[in-house]
N, C-alpha and C positions, 0 to 999 in steps of 0.2 A: 669303210669297208674294214671290217676285222680281218687280222691275220693270227691265227692260233698256231705255232710252235709246239709240237709235241716230240720231246728228245727222250730216248731209252735205249735200252741194250738190243742189239740184233736179235733176232730170234722169233719176232713174231710172223706169222705168215701173211701173206699177199691178201689172201681172203679175209683174216682179222684186221687187216690195215683197213680195206676198204670198208668193212664194217663200221670201224671205229670212226673213220671220218664221216661216213655218212650221218653215225651218232650226234657225233661232235658238232657238226655243221647244223643239225637240226636245234639243238639245243641253243647255240649261239645265235642262230637267226632269230629263235623265238624271244631270245633275253634282250637283243638289240632291236627287235621289231624291223627286221629286214629281209627281204628275200634270200634264200637260200643261196642264191648265185651271186651274193654278195661277199660271202664266206669265202676265205682260201685258208687251208690246213697245210702245214708243212710237217711232214714225219720224218724226225731224224732216227739213224739208227747207228749205233757205236759198238765196234766189238769189245768184247769182255775187257781186253788189256787197255782199252781207252776211257774205262769208268772207274772212279775208285771211289770207294765207301769205307769209312771207317779207317782211313789210311792205307788201305791196300786195294789192289785194282782187282777185280771181279775174276780175273784169270788165275789169281793166285790164292782165290778163297775157298 
């Protein structure tokens, strides 16, 4: 039972999250030769002040 975690910044719409979850589920199920019902996707969103890139938080870039 694979568990896939996708972490990124807030800002992706609920519709896009649903689309992404469906597409990732399909690909992972095919790769593992499992039914889609066996795949768990966790989508984590972080505010820009909690993401650092190149030594700076996104809210300061």
